[in-house]
C-alpha positions as CSV (number, residue, x, y, z in Angstrom):
1,M,-6.9,-41.6,-60.1
2,E,-10.6,-40.9,-59.2
3,K,-10.5,-43.6,-56.6
4,K,-7.4,-42.1,-55.0
5,K,-8.9,-38.6,-55.0
6,L,-12.1,-39.9,-53.4
7,N,-10.1,-41.7,-50.8
8,I,-8.3,-38.5,-49.9
9,E,-11.6,-36.6,-49.7
10,E,-13.3,-39.2,-47.6
11,N,-10.4,-39.4,-45.1
12,F,-10.1,-35.6,-44.9
13,S,-13.9,-35.4,-44.2
14,L,-13.6,-38.1,-41.5
15,A,-10.6,-36.2,-40.0
16,L,-12.6,-33.0,-39.8
17,E,-15.6,-34.7,-38.3
18,S,-13.4,-36.3,-35.6
19,H,-11.5,-33.1,-35.0
20,K,-14.8,-31.2,-34.4
21,K,-15.8,-33.8,-31.8
22,N,-12.4,-33.4,-30.1
23,D,-11.6,-37.0,-31.0
24,F,-8.0,-36.1,-31.6
25,K,-6.6,-39.6,-32.0
26,S,-9.0,-40.4,-34.8
27,A,-8.5,-37.0,-36.4
28,E,-4.8,-37.4,-36.4
29,K,-5.0,-40.9,-37.9
30,F,-7.2,-39.7,-40.8
31,Y,-5.1,-36.6,-41.5
32,N,-2.0,-38.8,-41.7
33,K,-3.9,-41.2,-44.1
34,V,-4.4,-38.2,-46.4
35,L,-0.8,-37.1,-46.1
36,K,0.5,-40.5,-46.9
37,K,-1.3,-40.4,-50.2
38,D,-0.7,-36.6,-50.8
39,P,2.2,-35.2,-48.7
40,N,1.4,-31.7,-49.7
41,H,-2.4,-31.8,-49.1
42,F,-2.6,-28.2,-47.8
43,N,-5.7,-28.4,-45.6
44,S,-4.6,-31.6,-44.0
45,I,-1.2,-30.1,-43.1
46,F,-2.9,-27.0,-41.7
47,Y,-5.5,-28.8,-39.6
48,L,-3.0,-31.4,-38.4
49,A,-0.8,-28.5,-37.3
50,S,-3.7,-26.9,-35.5
51,L,-4.5,-30.3,-33.8
52,S,-0.9,-30.7,-32.8
53,A,-1.0,-27.3,-31.1
54,Q,-4.3,-28.2,-29.4
55,T,-2.7,-31.4,-28.0
56,K,0.4,-29.5,-27.0
57,N,2.7,-31.2,-29.5
58,Y,4.2,-27.9,-30.2
59,S,7.4,-29.1,-32.1
60,L,5.3,-30.9,-34.6
61,A,2.9,-28.0,-34.9
62,K,5.9,-25.7,-35.6
63,N,7.2,-28.0,-38.3
64,L,3.8,-28.3,-40.0
65,F,3.1,-24.5,-39.9
66,E,6.5,-23.9,-41.4
67,K,5.7,-26.4,-44.1
68,I,2.5,-24.5,-44.9
69,I,4.5,-21.3,-45.2
70,H,7.0,-23.0,-47.5
71,I,4.0,-24.0,-49.7
72,E,2.3,-20.6,-49.5
73,P,4.8,-17.9,-48.3
74,N,2.2,-15.2,-48.0
75,Y,-0.3,-17.1,-45.9
76,D,-0.8,-14.7,-43.0
77,V,-2.9,-17.2,-40.9
78,A,0.0,-19.7,-40.9
79,Y,2.4,-17.0,-39.6
80,A,-0.1,-16.0,-36.9
81,N,-0.5,-19.7,-35.8
82,L,3.3,-20.2,-35.9
83,G,3.6,-17.2,-33.5
84,A,1.3,-18.9,-31.0
85,V,3.3,-22.1,-31.2
86,L,6.7,-20.4,-30.8
87,K,5.4,-18.6,-27.7
88,E,4.5,-22.0,-26.2
89,L,8.0,-23.3,-27.1
90,G,9.5,-20.5,-25.0
91,K,10.6,-18.4,-28.0
92,P,8.7,-15.2,-27.5
93,D,11.1,-13.1,-29.7
94,E,10.6,-15.4,-32.7
95,A,6.8,-15.6,-31.9
96,A,6.6,-11.8,-32.0
97,D,8.4,-11.7,-35.3
98,A,6.1,-14.3,-36.8
99,C,3.0,-12.3,-35.7
100,K,4.5,-9.1,-37.1
101,K,5.1,-10.9,-40.4
102,A,1.4,-12.0,-40.5
103,I,0.4,-8.4,-39.9
104,S,2.7,-7.1,-42.6
105,I,0.9,-9.5,-45.0
106,Q,-2.6,-8.8,-43.8
107,S,-2.9,-5.6,-41.6
108,N,-6.3,-6.5,-40.3
109,N,-5.5,-9.9,-39.0
110,S,-7.0,-9.8,-35.5
111,F,-5.7,-13.2,-34.6
112,A,-2.1,-12.1,-35.3
113,Y,-2.5,-9.0,-33.1
114,S,-3.9,-11.2,-30.3
115,N,-0.9,-13.6,-30.5
116,L,1.5,-10.7,-30.7
117,G,0.0,-9.5,-27.4
118,A,0.7,-12.9,-25.9
119,A,4.3,-12.9,-27.1
120,L,5.0,-9.4,-25.9
121,K,3.6,-10.3,-22.5
122,E,6.2,-13.1,-22.3
123,L,8.9,-10.5,-23.2
124,G,7.7,-8.3,-20.3
125,K,6.5,-5.5,-22.7
126,L,3.1,-5.2,-21.0
127,K,1.9,-1.9,-22.3
128,E,2.8,-2.9,-25.9
129,A,1.1,-6.3,-25.2
130,A,-2.1,-4.6,-24.0
131,D,-2.1,-2.3,-27.1
132,A,-1.8,-5.3,-29.4
133,C,-4.7,-7.1,-27.8
134,K,-6.9,-4.0,-27.9
135,K,-6.1,-3.6,-31.6
136,A,-7.2,-7.2,-32.1
137,I,-10.5,-6.5,-30.4
138,S,-11.0,-3.3,-32.4
139,L,-10.6,-5.3,-35.6
140,E,-12.8,-8.2,-34.4
141,P,-14.9,-7.4,-31.3
142,S,-15.8,-11.0,-30.9
143,N,-12.2,-12.3,-30.8
144,F,-12.3,-14.7,-27.9
145,S,-8.5,-15.1,-27.6
146,A,-7.8,-11.4,-27.7
147,Y,-10.0,-10.8,-24.7
148,H,-8.4,-13.7,-22.9
149,N,-4.8,-12.5,-23.7
150,L,-5.7,-8.9,-22.7
151,A,-7.1,-10.2,-19.4
152,L,-3.8,-12.0,-18.7
153,V,-1.8,-8.8,-19.5
154,L,-4.1,-6.8,-17.2
155,E,-3.6,-9.4,-14.4
156,D,0.2,-9.0,-14.8
157,L,-0.3,-5.2,-14.5
158,G,-2.2,-5.7,-11.3
159,E,-5.5,-4.5,-12.9
160,I,-7.5,-7.5,-11.5
161,K,-10.9,-5.8,-11.8
162,K,-10.2,-4.8,-15.4
163,A,-9.2,-8.3,-16.1
164,I,-12.5,-9.5,-14.6
165,N,-14.4,-7.1,-16.8
166,C,-12.6,-8.6,-19.9
167,Y,-13.8,-12.1,-19.0
168,E,-17.3,-10.9,-18.3
169,K,-17.4,-9.3,-21.8
170,L,-16.1,-12.6,-23.2
171,S,-18.8,-14.6,-21.4
172,K,-21.5,-12.4,-22.9
173,I,-20.0,-12.9,-26.4
174,K,-19.9,-16.6,-25.8
175,P,-22.2,-17.8,-23.0
176,N,-20.6,-21.2,-22.9
177,A,-17.1,-19.8,-22.7
178,V,-15.6,-22.3,-20.2
179,D,-12.2,-20.6,-20.0
180,A,-13.9,-17.3,-19.1
181,Y,-15.7,-18.8,-16.1
182,K,-12.6,-20.7,-15.0
183,N,-10.6,-17.5,-15.0
184,L,-13.3,-15.5,-13.4
185,G,-13.2,-18.1,-10.6
186,K,-9.4,-17.7,-10.3
187,L,-9.5,-13.9,-10.3
188,N,-12.3,-13.7,-7.7
189,V,-10.2,-16.0,-5.4
190,M,-7.4,-13.5,-5.7
191,L,-9.7,-10.8,-4.5
192,G,-11.0,-12.9,-1.7
193,E,-14.5,-13.1,-3.2
194,K,-15.1,-16.7,-2.4
195,E,-18.8,-16.9,-3.2
196,Q,-18.3,-15.3,-6.6
197,A,-15.4,-17.7,-7.3
198,I,-17.6,-20.7,-6.4
199,K,-20.4,-19.4,-8.7
200,H,-18.0,-19.2,-11.7
201,Y,-16.4,-22.5,-11.1
202,K,-19.8,-24.1,-11.0
203,L,-20.6,-22.4,-14.3
204,A,-17.4,-23.9,-15.8
205,I,-18.5,-27.3,-14.6
206,Q,-22.0,-26.8,-16.0
207,Y,-20.6,-26.3,-19.5
208,D,-17.6,-28.7,-19.2
209,H,-18.6,-31.2,-16.6
210,E,-16.0,-33.8,-17.7
211,N,-13.1,-31.5,-17.1
212,L,-11.9,-32.4,-13.6
213,S,-9.7,-29.3,-13.3
214,H,-12.8,-27.3,-12.6
215,H,-13.9,-29.7,-9.8
216,Y,-10.4,-29.5,-8.4
217,A,-10.5,-25.7,-8.2
218,L,-14.0,-25.9,-6.6
219,S,-12.9,-28.4,-4.0
220,D,-10.4,-25.9,-2.6
221,L,-13.3,-23.5,-1.9
222,D,-16.2,-25.9,-1.2
223,K,-15.2,-29.1,0.7
224,K,-18.7,-30.4,0.3
225,S,-18.1,-30.8,-3.4
226,L,-15.9,-33.8,-2.6
227,D,-18.9,-36.2,-2.5
228,E,-19.6,-39.7,-3.7
229,N,-21.1,-38.4,-7.0
230,L,-17.8,-36.7,-7.9
231,K,-15.8,-39.7,-6.8
232,K,-17.9,-41.8,-9.2
233,K,-17.4,-39.3,-12.0
234,I,-13.6,-39.4,-11.4
235,N,-13.5,-43.1,-11.7
236,E,-15.6,-43.0,-14.9
237,V,-13.1,-40.5,-16.5
238,K,-10.2,-42.7,-15.4
239,M,-11.8,-45.7,-17.2
240,K,-12.2,-44.0,-20.5
241,N,-9.6,-44.8,-23.2
242,N,-9.6,-41.3,-24.6
243,S,-9.1,-39.4,-21.3
244,R,-6.4,-36.8,-21.6
245,N,-3.3,-36.9,-19.3
246,Q,-4.2,-33.6,-17.8
247,N,-7.7,-34.7,-16.9
248,L,-6.3,-37.9,-15.4
249,S,-3.9,-35.8,-13.3
250,Y,-6.7,-33.8,-11.7
251,G,-8.6,-37.0,-11.2
252,N,-5.7,-38.4,-9.1
253,F,-5.3,-35.0,-7.3
254,L,-9.0,-35.1,-6.3
255,L,-8.8,-38.8,-5.2
256,S,-5.8,-37.8,-2.9
257,K,-8.1,-35.4,-1.1
258,Y,-10.6,-38.2,-0.4
259,E,-7.7,-40.3,1.1
260,L,-6.5,-37.3,3.2
261,K,-10.0,-37.0,4.7
262,S,-9.8,-40.6,5.7
263,K,-6.2,-40.2,7.0
264,N,-4.9,-42.8,4.5
265,Y,-1.6,-41.0,4.0
266,D,0.1,-43.7,2.0
267,K,-2.8,-43.8,-0.5
268,E,-3.0,-40.0,-0.6
269,F,0.7,-39.8,-1.3
270,N,0.5,-42.4,-4.2
271,Y,-2.4,-40.5,-5.8
272,L,-0.4,-37.3,-5.6
273,L,2.6,-38.9,-7.3
274,K,0.3,-40.3,-10.0
275,G,-1.4,-36.9,-10.5
276,H,2.0,-35.2,-10.9
277,S,3.2,-37.9,-13.3
278,Y,0.2,-37.4,-15.5
279,Y,0.5,-33.6,-15.3
280,L,4.1,-33.8,-16.3
281,L,3.1,-36.0,-19.3
282,S,0.4,-33.5,-20.3
283,E,3.0,-30.7,-20.4
284,K,6.1,-32.7,-21.3
285,E,7.0,-30.7,-24.4
286,H,6.2,-27.4,-22.6
287,Y,8.2,-28.4,-19.5
288,R,11.1,-30.3,-21.0
289,K,13.2,-27.3,-21.8
290,D,12.1,-25.4,-18.8
291,V,13.1,-28.2,-16.4
292,E,16.5,-28.3,-18.1
293,Y,16.8,-24.5,-17.8
294,W,16.0,-24.4,-14.1
295,L,17.9,-27.4,-13.0
296,N,21.0,-27.2,-15.2
297,M,21.4,-24.2,-17.5
298,L,20.6,-21.5,-14.9
299,P,22.4,-22.9,-11.9
300,K,25.5,-23.6,-14.0
301,N,25.7,-20.2,-15.6
302,K,29.2,-18.9,-15.1
303,E,28.3,-15.3,-14.7
304,L,25.9,-16.0,-11.9
305,N,28.4,-18.3,-10.1
306,N,31.5,-16.3,-10.6
307,S,31.8,-13.7,-7.7
308,D,35.1,-12.4,-9.2
309,I,33.4,-10.9,-12.3
310,K,33.9,-7.2,-12.3
311,N,31.6,-5.0,-14.2
312,K,33.4,-2.1,-15.9
313,N,30.2,0.0,-15.9
314,I,29.3,-0.5,-12.3
315,E,28.6,3.2,-11.7
316,I,25.0,3.6,-10.6
317,E,23.2,6.9,-10.3
318,K,22.4,7.5,-6.7
319,D,18.7,7.5,-6.1
320,S,16.2,6.1,-3.5
321,F,15.0,2.9,-5.2
322,A,14.9,0.4,-2.4
323,P,13.0,-2.8,-3.3
324,I,12.5,-5.5,-0.8
325,F,13.2,-8.9,-2.4
326,I,11.7,-12.0,-0.7
327,I,13.4,-15.3,-1.8
328,G,13.0,-18.9,-1.1
329,V,11.2,-22.0,-2.4
330,P,7.5,-22.3,-3.1
331,R,5.2,-22.8,-0.1
332,C,7.7,-21.2,2.3
333,G,5.5,-18.5,3.7
334,S,6.6,-15.7,1.4
335,T,3.1,-14.4,0.8
336,L,2.5,-14.0,4.5
337,V,5.8,-12.2,4.9
338,E,5.1,-9.8,2.0
339,K,1.6,-8.9,3.4
340,I,3.1,-8.2,6.8
341,I,5.7,-5.9,5.3
342,A,3.2,-4.1,3.1
343,S,0.5,-3.6,5.8
344,G,2.4,-1.3,8.1
345,S,1.8,2.4,8.3
346,Q,3.8,3.2,5.1
347,H,1.6,1.0,2.9
348,I,4.4,0.1,0.4
349,A,3.5,-1.3,-3.0
350,I,3.1,-5.0,-3.3
351,G,4.8,-6.6,-6.3
352,E,4.1,-10.3,-5.6
353,E,5.8,-12.6,-8.1
354,T,6.9,-10.1,-10.7
355,G,9.3,-12.4,-12.5
356,I,11.0,-9.3,-13.9
357,I,14.6,-10.1,-13.2
358,S,14.0,-13.8,-13.9
359,S,12.6,-13.3,-17.3
360,F,15.3,-10.7,-18.1
361,V,18.1,-13.1,-17.3
362,K,16.3,-16.0,-19.1
363,Q,16.2,-14.0,-22.3
364,K,19.9,-13.3,-22.1
365,I,20.8,-17.0,-21.4
366,I,18.5,-18.4,-24.2
367,Q,19.9,-15.8,-26.6
368,Q,23.4,-16.7,-25.5
369,K,24.1,-13.1,-24.5
370,A,26.1,-11.8,-21.5
371,I,24.0,-11.2,-18.5
372,Y,26.4,-8.5,-17.2
373,S,26.5,-6.0,-20.0
374,K,26.3,-2.3,-19.3
375,L,24.8,-2.2,-15.9
376,S,23.2,1.3,-16.1
377,D,21.3,0.2,-19.3
378,M,20.2,-3.0,-17.7
379,R,19.0,-1.1,-14.6
380,K,17.0,1.3,-16.7
381,D,15.3,-1.6,-18.5
382,L,14.4,-3.4,-15.3
383,I,13.1,-0.2,-13.6
384,E,10.9,0.5,-16.7
385,R,9.5,-3.1,-16.3
386,Y,8.7,-2.4,-12.6
387,R,7.1,0.9,-13.6
388,E,4.9,-0.9,-16.1
389,K,3.6,-3.1,-13.3
390,N,2.7,0.2,-11.4
391,I,4.7,-0.7,-8.3
392,I,7.2,2.1,-8.3
393,K,5.5,5.0,-6.5
394,Q,6.8,8.3,-5.1
395,N,4.4,8.3,-2.2
396,T,5.9,5.1,-0.8
397,N,9.5,6.4,-1.1
398,Y,10.1,4.1,-4.1
399,I,10.0,1.1,-1.8
400,F,8.2,-2.0,-3.1
401,T,8.2,-5.8,-2.7
402,D,9.2,-8.4,-5.2
403,K,8.7,-11.9,-4.0
404,T,9.8,-13.8,-7.1
405,L,11.2,-16.6,-5.1
406,D,13.9,-17.7,-7.7
407,N,15.6,-14.3,-7.3
408,F,18.1,-16.2,-5.1
409,F,19.9,-17.0,-8.3
410,Y,20.5,-13.3,-8.9
411,I,21.6,-11.9,-5.5
412,R,24.8,-10.4,-6.8
413,L,23.0,-8.8,-9.8
414,I,20.4,-7.4,-7.4
415,K,23.1,-6.0,-5.1
416,D,24.8,-4.3,-8.1
417,I,21.6,-2.9,-9.6
418,F,19.7,-1.9,-6.5
419,P,22.4,-1.1,-3.8
420,L,19.7,0.0,-1.3
421,S,17.6,-3.2,-1.7
422,K,16.8,-5.6,1.1
423,I,16.8,-9.4,0.7
424,I,14.7,-11.7,2.9
425,N,15.2,-15.4,2.8
426,C,12.0,-17.1,3.8
427,K,12.8,-20.4,5.4
428,R,10.4,-23.3,6.3
429,E,11.1,-26.9,7.3
430,P,11.8,-28.6,3.9
431,L,9.4,-31.5,4.6
432,A,6.6,-29.0,5.0
433,S,7.4,-27.1,1.9
434,I,7.9,-30.2,-0.2
435,M,4.7,-31.9,0.8
436,S,2.8,-28.6,0.3
437,I,4.2,-28.4,-3.2
438,L,3.0,-31.9,-3.9
439,K,-0.5,-31.2,-2.4
440,N,-0.9,-28.0,-4.3
441,N,-0.5,-28.5,-8.1
442,L,1.7,-25.6,-9.3
443,P,1.2,-25.4,-13.1
444,N,3.6,-22.5,-13.6
445,V,6.5,-24.3,-11.9
446,P,7.9,-26.9,-14.3
447,W,10.1,-28.7,-11.8
448,A,7.4,-29.1,-9.2
449,H,5.8,-32.3,-10.6
450,D,8.6,-34.9,-10.0
451,L,10.2,-35.6,-6.6
452,D,13.7,-35.9,-8.0
453,H,13.3,-32.5,-9.7
454,I,11.9,-31.0,-6.5
455,F,14.8,-32.2,-4.3
456,K,17.4,-31.1,-6.9
457,Y,15.9,-27.6,-7.0
458,F,15.8,-27.4,-3.2
459,D,19.5,-28.4,-3.1
460,I,20.4,-25.8,-5.7
461,Y,18.5,-23.2,-3.6
462,Y,20.4,-24.1,-0.4
463,K,23.8,-24.0,-2.1
464,F,23.1,-20.7,-3.8
465,V,22.0,-19.1,-0.5
466,K,24.9,-20.6,1.4
467,N,27.4,-19.4,-1.2
468,N,26.0,-15.8,-1.2
469,N,26.0,-15.7,2.6
470,K,29.8,-16.4,2.4
471,I,30.4,-13.7,-0.3
472,F,28.0,-11.1,1.2
473,P,27.8,-11.6,5.0
474,N,24.7,-9.9,6.6
475,L,23.2,-9.1,3.2
476,I,20.4,-11.7,3.5
477,Y,18.0,-11.7,6.4
478,D,16.9,-15.3,7.3
479,L,13.3,-15.5,8.5
480,S,11.9,-18.8,9.8
481,L,8.2,-19.3,9.1
482,E,7.9,-21.5,12.1
483,K,9.3,-18.8,14.4
484,L,7.1,-16.1,12.8
485,C,4.0,-18.2,13.5
486,L,5.1,-19.0,17.1
487,E,6.1,-15.4,18.0
488,P,4.4,-13.2,15.4
489,E,4.9,-9.8,17.1
490,N,8.5,-10.3,18.1
491,E,9.5,-11.8,14.7
492,S,7.6,-9.2,12.7
493,K,9.2,-6.3,14.6
494,K,12.7,-7.7,13.8
495,L,11.6,-8.1,10.2
496,M,10.3,-4.5,9.9
497,E,13.5,-3.2,11.5
498,F,15.6,-5.0,8.9
499,C,13.5,-3.4,6.2
500,G,13.9,0.0,7.7
501,L,10.1,0.4,8.1
502,P,8.0,1.3,11.1
503,W,6.1,-1.5,12.9
504,D,2.6,-1.2,14.1
505,K,-0.1,-3.7,15.0
506,K,-1.6,-3.3,11.4
507,C,1.4,-5.4,10.2
508,L,-0.3,-8.4,11.8
509,E,-3.8,-7.3,10.8
510,F,-3.1,-7.7,7.1
511,Y,-6.1,-10.0,6.7
512,K,-8.4,-7.0,7.5
513,R,-7.4,-5.1,4.4
514,K,-10.1,-4.5,1.9
515,D,-7.6,-4.2,-0.9
516,L,-5.8,-7.5,-0.2
517,I,-5.0,-9.3,-3.5
518,S,-3.0,-12.5,-3.8
519,K,-2.2,-14.4,-6.9
520,T,-0.5,-17.3,-5.1
521,T,-1.7,-20.6,-3.8
522,S,-1.8,-19.0,-0.3
523,N,-4.6,-16.6,-1.3
524,L,-7.1,-18.4,1.0
525,Q,-4.7,-18.7,4.0
526,I,-3.9,-15.0,4.2
527,R,-7.6,-14.1,4.7
528,S,-7.2,-14.9,8.4
529,A,-4.8,-14.2,11.2
530,I,-1.4,-15.9,11.6
531,Q,-1.8,-19.5,12.9
532,K,0.7,-21.8,14.4
533,H,2.3,-24.2,12.0
534,S,2.5,-27.7,13.4
535,L,5.1,-30.0,11.8
536,D,3.2,-33.0,13.1
537,R,0.8,-32.8,10.2
538,Y,3.6,-33.7,7.8
539,L,5.3,-36.4,10.0
540,P,3.3,-39.3,8.3
541,Y,5.0,-38.5,5.0
542,R,8.5,-38.5,6.4
543,K,9.0,-42.2,6.0
544,L,7.7,-42.0,2.3
545,L,10.6,-39.6,1.5
546,N,13.4,-41.2,3.7
547,K,15.5,-42.2,0.7
548,Y,16.2,-38.5,-0.1
549,G,17.8,-38.0,3.3
550,D,20.7,-40.3,2.1
551,K,21.4,-38.0,-0.8
552,Y,20.6,-34.5,0.8
553,S,21.9,-33.8,4.3
554,W,19.6,-30.8,4.6
555,F,16.6,-33.2,4.6
556,N,17.8,-35.2,7.7
């Protein structure tokens, strides 16, 4: 008995030691050795659950935290952790409930409030989310995750400078806070503060030099960083047995940039595919359900596809809400179009990618509820969400932009809820968009890391737009990015006329604005005047994608 007990203690000690060193494979092995001898070893279950969450094995983490709760039903920390895991599994409602349970057991659990804020953010309840994070900070002023979650909420609310302030406070609490520096880099890029962004990415590298994602972010701002020393470091990381998939993905993305400089397009392409393959592996559990949702569940939803559905509560109060929706696929020029529209004399509010209608519909589908319920209630809910983002303003005649590109799924819903809305379909040559998606890792787009997924999503987009053009002729305005770049004045005038907005030369001088903020991958391009887009730069890749032309006629 003593020998067995000692063996358990030794293995648990080795597990903790490995865990602290971020040697997750060894830690997992030792935790499992303990659990083989004692399946209810409380601390091993708890720390293995935490490790599983760290390594993004969220399903296992969920099961283990639930086991902890079964053993100790009033353990508030387990509920708080379960909330964090459920949020990552795309179950924000359940996540919020778990966090509230933790708070009901222990009212001063700062971690539970922080995780509640993260869950509420996913539910689109931004003000409640901010309040929960602030409560967490008031309970524990050094709560790292609470500052981080509050900053993310503030970013969603468009309060970029306040979000920066959050991360700056965080970096003072913890000077080696790598995530704070990384996010300060990202937010400064949004504001166009290139030098500040470079400074913070370099600080992230200083404290976490093995993490190639920081080098990747820096390489977009400082081409000189792509030197031989970095190349050597990348190859060293690739040779290590314990390198994580995400780090390997960024290593391959960086190597693709070296090959592009040398015009070795085939090698560049192969590195890009390897990078996305590793990235998909690193997020496989996170992405699996989301890929299924975007490529199957959502496109096949009967309510979205059935134009004959009649809503019995279709009466809408007459008002002046007139949002401008910009739809398309990623890397289609939508950011440029939005900035042109918003830079005219009327200075309408810029919504960027709000995700409001998208998240609303997703909640309904996941919960297996009807999308089309009482339209007036749905509309009030959506308007309140737009108000929370501070983009509905009287001084701009209640006109604002929403360039959530996947809104093409909800065109009929948009037409019913906002009868005065305008819808602009941003079009770009598919080869250019697809290669741009591959060249720019889009972490928030689950289908963007596999060519088969990318082509399937594009096909869905083309079919939805074509179908809606048949049902609602003249509702959607098609705008070609190539034409806009070739004849910016003429095309922008036609665009503004469609929007019912006055045109002036400031529409094309958007890059001169001091208040220009962009959260998208195009945040660097929009800092200068419109440039002509040459398809020639993508021609070397055509032969590498030829097989998709056999399946998809729009790619020929």
